[in-house]
C-alpha positions, -999 to 999 in steps of 0.1 A, spaced: 306 292 -47 280 265 -55 261 273 -24 261 310 -32 248 304 -68 221 281 -55 210 307 -30 210 333 -57 189 310 -79 164 305 -51 161 342 -45 155 348 -82 128 320 -81 112 336 -50 110 369 -68 95 352 -99 68 336 -76 58 370 -64 55 382 -100 34 352 -110 13 340 -80 -11 357 -57 -42 342 -41 -74 363 -39 -110 355 -34 -125 381 -56 -162 379 -64 -193 359 -53 -215 352 -83 -252 342 -81 -280 346 -56 -274 348 -18 -281 316 0 -311 319 24 -319 356 21 -337 370 51 -340 408 47 -343 434 20 -336 472 20 -334 499 -5 -321 535 -7 -339 557 -32 -312 584 -29 -283 560 -34 -302 537 -58 -287 508 -39 -303 474 -29 -293 456 2 -299 419 10 -292 403 44 -290 365 49 -295 340 76 -257 335 78 -252 371 89 -240 384 55 -250 417 41 -247 425 4 -253 457 -15 -260 460 -52 -263 490 -75 -256 494 -112 -241 463 -128 -206 458 -114 -214 477 -82 -214 452 -54 -204 453 -17 -203 426 9 -200 426 47 -202 399 73 -214 403 109 -191 388 135 -221 371 150 -235 341 132 -270 354 137 -295 360 109 -302 394 95 -339 402 101 -341 438 89 -321 462 68 -327 500 67 -308 527 49 -306 561 66 -324 586 44 -301 605 20 -269 591 36 -244 564 29 -251 545 62 -274 516 68 -286 497 99 -290 460 102 -310 442 129 -300 406 138 -321 380 154 -299 382 185 -314 417 189 -282 435 181 -282 466 158 -253 473 135 -243 505 117 -226 502 83 -212 528 61 -198 531 25 -165 547 30 -146 562 0 -108 560 -1 -86 567 -31 -115 567 -55 -130 534 -42 -157 526 -16 -158 498 9 -185 486 32 -174 489 68 -192 482 101 -188 513 123 -209 505 153 -231 481 171 -257 485 198 -281 465 219 -311 480 238 -307 475 275 -339 491 288 -345 502 324 -328 483 353 -344 449 360 -364 450 327 -373 416 312 -356 406 279 -388 410 259 -392 446 269 -362 455 247 -366 429 220 -367 450 188 -396 441 164 -398 473 142 -373 498 130 -380 532 115 -351 555 103 -364 590 106 -363 612 76 -340 636 94 -313 609 91 -304 614 128 -329 592 146 -339 556 148 -373 546 162 -372 511 177 -405 494 184 -402 464 208 -419 433 220 -428 450 252 -448 476 234 -423 505 240 -407 527 213 -371 537 220 -355 566 202 -319 563 194 -295 589 179 -274 578 150 -247 572 139 -235 570 174 -263 548 188 -270 570 218 -304 564 234 -325 595 240 -343 584 271 -363 617 274 -378 610 239 -388 574 244 -424 564 240 -434 540 268 -463 516 267 -479 534 297 -479 567 278 -497 551 249 -522 533 271 -531 564 290 -542 581 257 -564 552 247 -600 548 259 -604 525 289 -629 503 271 -604 494 244 -575 487 269 -599 466 289 -607 445 259 -572 434 250 -535 440 257 -516 459 230 -489 432 225 -457 441 206 -450 470 182 -457 455 148 -451 485 125 -438 521 125 -444 546 97 -436 583 94 -461 608 81 -449 617 46 -459 654 50 -452 659 86 -420 644 100 -432 651 136 -458 624 133 -454 587 133 -480 559 135 -473 531 160 -490 499 150 -495 472 177 -500 435 171 -535 434 184 -547 460 160 -544 494 178 -527 521 158 -516 554 175 -506 586 157 -479 601 179 -465 636 178 -427 635 184 -425 673 191 -454 675 215 -447 640 229 -483 629 229 -509 609 210 -527 628 183 -551 601 172 -557 564 179 -572 539 155 -586 509 174 -588 482 147 -601 448 159 -581 424 137 -545 414 143 -522 439 126 -496 429 100 -484 462 84 -493 498 79 -488 523 51 -492 561 52 -505 575 19 -483 602 1 -506 631 10 -507 621 47 -545 619 47 -550 582 50 -534 552 67 -538 517 53 -536 487 76 -534 450 66 -545 422 89 -542 385 97 -576 377 83 -567 387 47 -583 421 50 -570 457 47 -586 489 60 -583 526 50 -583 551 79 -587 588 77 -560 608 95 -565 641 112 -602 635 120 -614 661 145 -625 633 168 -593 615 179 -613 586 193 -632 578 161 -637 541 154 -652 546 120 -630 531 93 -631 547 59 -629 514 40 -625 477 48 -620 451 22 -611 414 19 -598 411 -17 -601 373 -20 -629 366 5 -656 354 14 -639 322 26 -611 324 52 -580 340 38 -543 341 48 -528 373 63 -518 403 41 -482 406 53 -474 440 36 -494 466 18 -485 498 0 -504 524 -21 -485 546 -46 -500 575 -66 -497 582 -103 -496 617 -119 -526 608 -140 -551 582 -130 -558 560 -100 -530 548 -76 -513 515 -75 -523 491 -47 -498 463 -39 -500 437 -12 -484 403 -4 -505 374 8 -542 374 14 -549 342 -6 -579 320 2 -565 297 28 -581 264 17 -576 266 -20 -544 286 -25 -529 288 10 -496 274 -4 -492 301 -30 -466 329 -27 -483 359 -42 -481 397 -45 -512 413 -58 -509 444 -80 -541 465 -87 -542 495 -110 -573 508 -125 -591 478 -141 -559 456 -141 -557 431 -113 -529 405 -112 -517 381 -85 -480 375 -92 -474 339 -83 -438 331 -72 -422 297 -68 -407 303 -34 -415 322 -2 -417 360 -4 -391 378 19 -400 414 11 -407 438 -17 -404 475 -26 -414 498 -55 -390 521 -74 -406 554 -86 -395 579 -112 -381 613 -106 -351 627 -86 -371 628 -54 -389 595 -62 -422 614 -64 -431 602 -99 -451 572 -111 -442 537 -100 -418 522 -125 -407 489 -111 -417 464 -85 -387 446 -69 -395 414 -51 -370 393 -31 -382 357 -27 -363 329 -10 -346 317 -42 -344 347 -66 -349 384 -72 -377 393 -96 -382 428 -110 -415 437 -127 -418 466 -151 -449 485 -140 -449 510 -169 -451 486 -198 -484 470 -208 -486 435 -194 -461 442 -166 -433 421 -180 -403 410 -160 -370 429 -164 -339 407 -170 -316 408 -140 -279 415 -148 -268 400 -115 -284 380 -86 -295 354 -112 -306 321 -96 -278 298 -108 -298 270 -91 -331 275 -109 -324 238 -115 -298 222 -93 -262 225 -108 -247 192 -116 -214 202 -133 -194 231 -146 -171 238 -175 -151 270 -181 -138 282 -215 -114 312 -218 -109 337 -246 -140 330 -267 -136 341 -303 -157 371 -311 -177 354 -339 -187 325 -317 -196 349 -288 -219 369 -311 -237 338 -324 -243 324 -289 -255 359 -277 -278 361 -307 -294 327 -299 -298 338 -263 -315 371 -273 -342 352 -291 -349 334 -258 -353 367 -239 -380 383 -260 -405 380 -232 -385 403 -210 -391 440 -207 -371 463 -229 -367 488 -200 -331 492 -186 -322 478 -152 -338 503 -127 -312 500 -99 -284 522 -110 -265 534 -78 -227 538 -77 -201 535 -104 -180 505 -114 -143 515 -116 -133 480 -129 -114 479 -162 -130 463 -192 -124 425 -193 -93 417 -215 -111 387 -230 -145 370 -233 -149 340 -210 -178 315 -207 -189 295 -177 -212 266 -187 -233 249 -160 -251 216 -164 -283 211 -145 -305 184 -132 -333 192 -156 -311 185 -187 -303 222 -194 -269 238 -200 -267 274 -192 -241 297 -208 -229 326 -186 -207 356 -194 -180 351 -168 -157 379 -183 -162 404 -155 -177 408 -120 -213 401 -131 -222 365 -141 -246 374 -168 -269 348 -185 -263 346 -223 -281 315 -235 -299 283 -222 -297 250 -240 -323 223 -233 -315 186 -241 -349 173 -229 -365 182 -262 -346 153 -279 -361 127 -256 -396 114 -248 -403 125 -212 -433 134 -192 -426 171 -197 -446 191 -222 -422 210 -245 -449 236 -251 -456 242 -214 -454 278 -204 -453 286 -167 -465 322 -175 -498 310 -190 -529 316 -169 -564 305 -175 -589 330 -188 -612 342 -161 -593 325 -134 -598 339 -99 -576 349 -82 -559 361 -115 -526 342 -111 -496 349 -132 -465 328 -127 -433 348 -125 -397 340 -118 -374 312 -133 -367 292 -101 -380 257 -109 -362 230 -88 -383 201 -100 -369 179 -127 -393 159 -148 -368 130 -152 -336 127 -132 -320 108 -161 -318 141 -180 -292 155 -155 -261 168 -173 -228 153 -159 -201 164 -184 -197 193 -208 -170 201 -234 -171 230 -258 -146 236 -286 -144 274 -290 -127 271 -323 -151 248 -342 -182 256 -322 -189 220 -314 -205 211 -281 -206 178 -263 -229 171 -233 -233 139 -215 -259 129 -190 -269 106 -161 -284 78 -183 -253 73 -205 -265 97 -232 -239 118 -251 -251 145 -275 -229 160 -302 -241 195 -311 -232 222 -335 -243 259 -335 -270 268 -360 -283 304 -364 -316 291 -377 -343 268 -363 -341 233 -379 -363 203 -378 -345 170 -378 -345 135 -364 -318 120 -342 -307 84 -344 -290 70 -313 -259 50 -317 -259 23 -290 -225 13 -277 -222 -18 -255 -194 -11 -230 -197 -46 -215 -187 -62 -249 -210 -92 -243 -194 -102 -210 -216 -127 -192 -227 -128 -156 -235 -90 -154 -269 -76 -151 -276 -39 -149 -299 -30 -120 -300 8 -125 -323 30 -145 -333 25 -181 -320 46 -210 -339 76 -222 -361 71 -252 -351 92 -282 -380 109 -300 -388 90 -332 -405 119 -350 -385 149 -363 -379 176 -336 -379 213 -343 -348 227 -326 -346 264 -319 -316 285 -331 -285 277 -310 -268 244 -304 -286 216 -321 -278 178 -318 -268 160 -349 -255 128 -333 -263 108 -301 -243 81 -285 -261 59 -260 -239 39 -236 -251 4 -225 -255 -1 -196 -269 35 -193 -247 45 -164 -235 80 -155 -209 94 -180 -179 100 -158 -153 113 -184 -157 131 -217 -133 147 -242 -136 162 -277 -110 166 -305 -127 187 -331 -98 186 -355 -100 148 -356 -138 149 -352 -137 124 -324 -155 121 -291 -141 100 -262 -164 90 -234 -162 68 -203 -185 54 -176 -180 30 -146 -179 1 -171 -154 13 -197 -146 39 -224 -151 43 -261 -143 65 -291 -169 79 -314 -163 94 -349 -190 120 -352 -180 128 -388 -190 94 -400 -213 87 -370 -196 55 -362 -182 39 -331 -144 34 -335 -137 11 -305 -149 2 -270 -128 -9 -240 -144 -26 -210 -126 -18 -178 -150 -35 -155 -135 -56 -128 -152 -90 -127 -155 -88 -89 -171 -53 -90 -208 -60 -88 -215 -25 -74 -208 -10 -108 -238 -28 -121 -262 -16 -95 -269 20 -105 -257 54 -115 -244 69 -83 -212 53 -70 -212 72 -37 -248 61 -29 -240 26 -38 -208 25 -17 -228 37 12 -254 10 6 -227 -17 5 -212 -4 37 -246 -2 53 -254 -38 43 -221 -50 57 -226 -31 89 -261 -43 95 -250 -79 89 -225 -74 116 -252 -59 138 -275 -89 131 -247 -113 139 -240 -94 172 -277 -96 180 -277 -134 175 -247 -136 197 -266 -115 223 -295 -139 222 -271 -168 229 -253 -152 258 -279 -128 272 -252 -106 287 -241 -70 281 -268 -64 255 -268 -26 256 -230 -23 254 -227 -46 224 -255 -29 205 -240 5 212 -206 -8 200 -222 -20 168 -240 12 162 -208 32 169 -189 11 143 -216 19 117 -214 56 125 -176 56 123 -176 39 90 -201 64 75 -181 93 89 -149 80 75 -164 73 42 -179 107 37 -160 132 57 -127 122 73 -95 125 52 -76 92 53 -45 97 75 -20 73 60 11 70 39 8 59 3 0 22 2 -13 -2 -24 -50 -4 -27 -68 -37 -32 -78 -45 -67 -111 -56 -52 -121 -20 -42 -154 -9 -58 -154 9 -91 -118 3 -100 -128 3 -136 -146 37 -135 -130 60 -160 -119 93 -145 -101 111 -173 -97 110 -211 -70 128 -231 -61 132 -267 -25 138 -278 -3 137 -309 28 122 -295 53 93 -297 39 59 -288 55 33 -311 90 48 -316 108 81 -310 108 92 -347 71 88 -356 44 108 -338 9 96 -340 -26 106 -327 -35 89 -295 -62 85 -269 -53 81 -232 -77 69 -204 -72 68 -167 -93 47 -143 -103 47 -106 -80 17 -100 -48 35 -111 -48 21 -146 -37 41 -177 -45 29 -212 -31 44 -244 -44 38 -279 -28 47 -312 -52 62 -336 -51 63 -374 -69 94 -388 -75 93 -426 -63 122 -446 -87 151 -450 -96 142 -486 -106 107 -475 -119 115 -441 -156 109 -451 -149 74 -465 -121 58 -447 -127 47 -411 -107 58 -381 -89 29 -365 -74 24 -331 -51 -2 -315 -38 -6 -280 -3 8 -275 6 11 -239 -8 2 -205 4 15 -171 -7 2 -137 2 25 -108 15 4 -79 -6 23 -53 -37 19 -75 -49 55 -66 -75 70 -90 -60 87 -121 -75 122 -123 -54 137 -151 -31 129 -180 -9 156 -197 17 150 -225 46 174 -224 65 183 -256 103 185 -261 104 218 -242 84 204 -212 53 224 -222 18 208 -223 5 201 -258 -18 229 -271 -56 224 -275 -70 210 -307 -71 237 -335 -53 262 -312 -22 262 -334 -43 263 -366 -58 296 -353 -24 310 -345 -32 312 -308 -4 289 -297 30 278 -308 34 245 -325 46 219 -300 82 208 -301 82 174 -319 120 170 -320 129 166 -284 116 136 -264 80 137 -251 69 128 -216 35 119 -201 25 132 -167 0 110 -148 -18 127 -119 -33 104 -94 -51 112 -61 -18 108 -42 11 115 -65 23 130 -97 45 108 -119 63 116 -152 71 88 -177 93 90 -207 78 83 -242 77 60 -260 93 36 -235 70 46 -207 97 44 -180 93 64 -148 115 95 -147 104 115 -116 75 118 -92 61 141 -65 43 125 -36 14 144 -22 0 121 5 24 115 33 9 117 67 -15 146 64 -42 128 44 -41 151 14 -56 138 -18 -60 155 -52 -96 162 -60 -94 186 -90 -65 193 -114 -58 215 -143 -31 232 -164 -29 270 -163 -8 297 -179 6 323 -154 19 356 -167 42 380 -149 27 412 -136 60 431 -144 66 421 -180 42 410 -207 68 388 -223 71 362 -196 46 334 -189 48 298 -179 25 268 -178 20 251 -144 -1 224 -129 -28 236 -104 -47 212 -81 -72 212 -52 -70 187 -24 -95 172 -1 -82 195 26 -94 225 5 -59 237 -3 -50 248 -38 -14 242 -50 7 252 -80 34 228 -93 60 237 -119 62 218 -152 82 198 -161 102 198 -129 73 190 -105 84 215 -79 59 228 -54 56 266 -61 28 279 -38 -1 267 -19 -31 285 -3 -60 275 19 -91 280 -3 -121 259 7 -130 245 41 -122 208 42 -157 201 56 -172 216 25 -172 184 4 -197 198 -22 -177 230 -26 -145 210 -33 -163 187 -57 -177 216 -77 -144 234 -82 -134 242 -118 -102 259 -129 -97 283 -158 -68 283 -183 -54 315 -167 -51 306 -131 -86 314 -118 -112 291 -103 -149 288 -93 -165 267 -67 -200 266 -51 -202 281 -17 -239 273 -16 -264 257 -40 -269 292 -56 -235 309 -54 -201 306 -70 -170 319 -52 -144 332 -77 -108 330 -68 -75 338 -85 -40 324 -82 -25 348 -108 -12 383 -104 -21 391 -140 -55 374 -144 -77 390 -117 -114 399 -117 -123 420 -87 -148 445 -76 -139 482 -78 -168 504 -70 -175 540 -59 -206 553 -42 -208 591 -36 -229 606 -8 -262 621 -21 -263 659 -23 -292 665 1 -294 685 34 -302 665 65 -329 688 76 -354 705 53 -373 728 76 -367 748 108 -394 729 125 -377 696 118 -344 711 131 -361 721 163 -374 686 170 -345 665 159 -313 685 165 -291 664 187 -268 692 199 -276 726 213 -252 742 188 -261 747 152 -250 720 127 -229 745 108 -206 750 138 -173 733 129 -167 720 164 -201 703 167 -198 688 132 -164 675 140 -175 659 172 -202 639 154 -180 629 126 -151 619 149 -175 598 170 -184 582 137 -148 577 127 -134 564 160 -148 530 152 -135 533 117 -99 542 108 -72 560 127 -60 577 95 -94 591 89 -95 605 125 -62 622 120 -74 638 88 -105 651 105 -84 666 133 -62 683 109 -92 697 90 -107 714 121 -89 746 114 -105 748 79 -140 749 92 -171 728 83 -167 730 45 -132 714 46 -146 688 70 -174 680 46 -148 676 18 -127 652 39 -157 631 46 
């Protein structure tokens, strides 16, 4: 009977797990790492970005995003949408072409790869003959023109990727139509560019690398005109009326050529210009000219800068009427396009969209001054390198409004125009709550992001550098340009990877959403206490210096100096403004931080110890030095990992030197011993940085470096002296497995301003295995973690049970252990590290709600290991619930950057510029739900175009012919879709169209 009941209980628990836990990687926030290609569909209003890793991402209206990944790990070099369709083609640097489609199913679209193709060429052809260098999707939507390195143009039918050999344009055919004197002068080289005549789809211009351009008639299969330019060709552009072709060249020039000249062999160019001559200039990589309904056209081109003076600039020049601006970007330009107004995109240019290596910049071309349009997605998270993250769930509306208002004042330089890329529809439900993700950066800034939904939107930026004397000019504006400067540069974009002072870097952040207090701590031991102010305020800040060494002799700090606080009053803009500053001495990196806004206390820790600061009275309460007397490394500088490596390197090189002395004595086997010494050095570095330690739990030496480094700080109102009197307390955990508990006396509210806060040591725990302590949680009488400060006061949590006995959970790298309070005797433990080398890297407490009933929820422990696995452990029973592989174990930086939310979600960096979002909860889930509908546009506009580009002898309205094309398309897709199409054949072409 007992066995039956236990089995029933386990089945019930299994069902509950299914209701509570489900692992999903949901959204990627930020800017794609190493973008390599850009595409745009005017009819779909979708933007596509390909990357060097083989990823392809599509973006439309905010909330409309799609992602695909090529099986090959090759870089995406080109992206092209098929006109007026939901398909796009990608070209990889392994010379393969891939067809993608946005397939709708049950009201949602997904990006699917439906075909791949590689040009083979004639038998025995060399590889360069079919190496694709230029791709042109024909306006019919049925053909791809592929220019190659061998100078040929292959014509391929899509979406089936069927080569139409009879329509191919060979190099021999082109050369036979060009005068012999030109061919004799130079070889044509590869096809550099392909462009279609905007007014005659039968004509395309083929541009060759050496400069020759040939206007080719696809219907007559012959050359109509050739344009023998003498400079190396970079790009071509056919003007909207079909009368001119613009070509840009490697010497920084561009030329305008008349099309349709009665003499097809004319060599007279209409206009040639070097915009930034007369000195040698860099190549103009891309050029385009766009008309306006009233007035002169827009001329845009990338590159062309004077080589000697500004050859390192990344510029796009925009010229319209008398306005001439060289937009100066901070990273390399990948590509750009222009969005125009009107349903057929025939109106005036409205926005310039530029993809550079580190960000996407959109320029409003209709507002005076051409301001930048704020991007609702693809924001460069890494505009300064991210150094830490902090997530806050369920922000109160009033605080949200105040932060947003402060951020709006920072965005006044942006255009008021709405975001111009509006394709698709987001079907995602409105977020149930307002969430903030705060990121700390190397330049001393803290950025506030709206993390409520699928778009990570920038709300507000806080700069701490203004409080210190640094080399940076606080009034510096990167958008300023000198009057009369030539070229007329204007800085655009917000990517700025250079920090004026590395000591400004933010290491820890803590925001209290109930009181509005914010604490940020930095690399040089600085801790700023801030409050939200809706108005600008001028004030001075006095630093409270705290000596963590407490006068211990024999230690000398060898790291950086502290930051100098500005002596004069500083004008702080609306937003978070510092009113107190704690400066740790020595000025080491702050490794732990906590805030209790109800008690008005801040706890902080470094590699030397921890302290408590009363920001109400602006006094230090107490300091505890945790430095091990034998730990000299803690005195050497701010970065423990770097210093550990230095120590290991020193030891290894000493061994190498000793081995070399031995070699000199014995003169035998020199190479073998040196090789052995080098191998030992490499092995030590590899073990230290990458390899998980494969061992059972064992005691660590107290002589290990940084045993005194403080890893976690925790406030709790619990029982420390006896089981009948609860008292405020502060807990600290160190790298050497030590736990310190201090009882605090907080004066009554009416005397809080006069009477000091006092603290006295209460308990001390030393874990036998000396593993670093990463987390401390006090559980109330019901086994529930204590609520956050002020959470009960705001009626957002139940009061903790103070009648039953409390317990403290100590989370180390290798095990979880529960102790009773106030006796601090071990009650139970869960060992993580056995023989698989797993160690806890990140830990948090989260609430999981059932997806079947709103009433049930439970608090559990979630943690991430060095193997990249994420686990959920029940509280207070310490039972493993679920675990999922989340991050590659080789991705050390991704594991280190992980941050958990209070509702079972998490974020981690998959690149310096992107967060991956994941969820462990069935109830708390943010995921993409998008729909893109096919544009209502006929594939062929004229009977002439039909005659040239029809790929079947039967008319397109014939049901059988249409079904064959679609089935060919679907065969690579989904069997269910294929069955639906077969069933719909009886209904004729209209039913087929509906099923599509």
